[in-house]
C-alpha atoms as one frame of an Amber mdcrd trajectory, in Angstrom:
protein
  78.578 101.787 109.979  79.099  98.551 108.097  82.312  97.328 106.505  81.705
  99.188 103.243  81.340 102.569 104.918  77.537 102.842 104.898  75.883 104.138
 108.012  72.717 102.583 109.380  70.824 105.742 108.442  71.584 105.090 104.770
  74.175 107.839 104.376  77.526 107.077 102.837  80.953 107.551 104.261  83.125
 105.707 101.736  86.045 104.458 103.796  87.768 102.411 101.092  88.103 105.179
  98.457  89.472 107.568 101.079  91.929 104.992 102.464  93.071 104.042  98.959
  93.405 107.698  97.986  95.548 108.395 101.049  97.673 105.304 100.432  98.361
 106.347  96.845  99.003 109.979  97.880 101.715 108.796 100.268 103.057 106.452
  97.570 103.200 109.446  95.201 105.451 111.372  97.563 107.678 108.379  98.328
 108.153 107.288  94.716 108.820 110.881  93.630 111.415 111.264  96.387 113.030
 107.972  95.379 113.105 109.039  91.734 114.620 112.436  92.451 117.184 110.901
  94.809 118.258 108.490  92.064 118.458 111.245  89.448 120.443 113.525  91.785
 122.467 111.182  94.020 124.341 112.298  97.120 121.697 114.861  97.930 119.481
 115.457 100.947 116.961 112.828  99.771 119.508 110.002 100.016 118.485 109.668
 103.670 115.395 107.717 102.535 117.660 104.867 101.431 119.103 104.196 104.908
 116.511 101.442 105.316 117.617  99.652 102.130 121.161 100.690 101.208 121.701
  97.615  98.989 118.645  98.434  96.908 119.905 102.002  96.613 123.261 100.850
  95.255 121.577  98.445  92.829 119.247 101.153  91.530 122.077 103.691  91.205
 123.928 101.111  89.133 121.054 101.131  86.639 121.723 104.768  85.825 119.121
 107.481  85.225 116.579 104.982  83.936 115.809 103.884  87.502 115.117 107.455
  88.589 112.955 108.122  85.557 111.085 104.890  86.280 110.338 105.935  89.849
 109.176 109.352  88.663 106.870 107.645  86.161 105.592 105.408  88.930 104.918
 108.533  90.951 102.673 109.841  88.170 100.729 106.554  88.197 100.368 106.763
  91.989  99.106 110.338  91.740  96.543 109.291  89.134  95.400 106.379  91.322
  95.108 108.699  94.314  93.039 111.205  92.372  90.836 108.495  90.868  90.212
 106.858  94.236  89.426 110.107  96.046  86.966 111.021  93.271  85.534 107.471
  93.380  85.931 107.013  89.638  85.643 103.499  88.229  88.956 103.994  86.400
  90.559 104.880  89.765  89.357 101.554  91.144  90.698  99.767  88.062  94.062
 101.503  88.309  94.318 100.719  92.028  93.474  97.090  91.326  96.054  96.902
  88.523  98.748  98.450  90.719  98.159  95.914  93.486  98.079  92.992  91.046
 101.394  94.080  89.502 102.846  94.638  92.964 101.786  91.145  94.008 103.372
  89.645  90.897 106.588  91.548  91.574 106.608  90.243  95.143 106.071  86.703
  93.833 109.157  87.205  91.666 111.080  88.291  94.772 110.166  84.988  96.402
 111.525  83.145  93.367 114.693  85.269  93.351 115.650  84.514  96.945 113.737
  86.919  99.189 111.032  84.576 100.495 110.124  86.519 103.643 109.764  89.962
 102.083 108.264  88.666  98.872 105.895  86.258 100.600 104.566  88.937 102.923
 104.094  91.261  99.952 102.155  88.605  98.041  99.848  88.037 101.005  99.213
  91.755 101.549  98.596  92.381  97.843  96.256  89.378  97.632  94.201  90.585
 100.594  93.922  94.086  99.123  92.941  92.733  95.690  90.361  90.489  97.344
  88.952  93.465  99.262  88.819  95.745  96.232  86.947  93.128  94.226  84.126
  92.749  96.771  80.899  93.894  95.087  80.130  96.408  97.840  83.573  97.958
  97.618  83.636  97.983  93.800  80.206  99.605  93.917  81.624 102.607  95.788
  83.361 103.632  92.571  81.127 104.991  89.815
């Protein structure tokens, strides 16, 4: 099997669309949980914020808009997951757009005083965008 998921016998096992679909499926669950936890604070889902309690407090301070935003993001993640699993061209485009926006947001984090987290995020997003734009990978999406 080569790096694009093609076997030497000519059959296809598209690794990238499956991996992207799984990534966005997990992101769907996590962003939905974050959204619900922000809309209904002090519930069972608050446990997910133990990793980043400061971010939790900041987001709670924004009011319901933050929770609604995360729920909307969850819808976008679900669409990207579906589009990637089905190997639709729009799924590839949505995945690419999500990673570009994520990279830009991480670049802003660098500028706002979180150089380690933001810098790592920029690098990861850049590598994923680079990978998705390879002709063989892009060609897996019809």
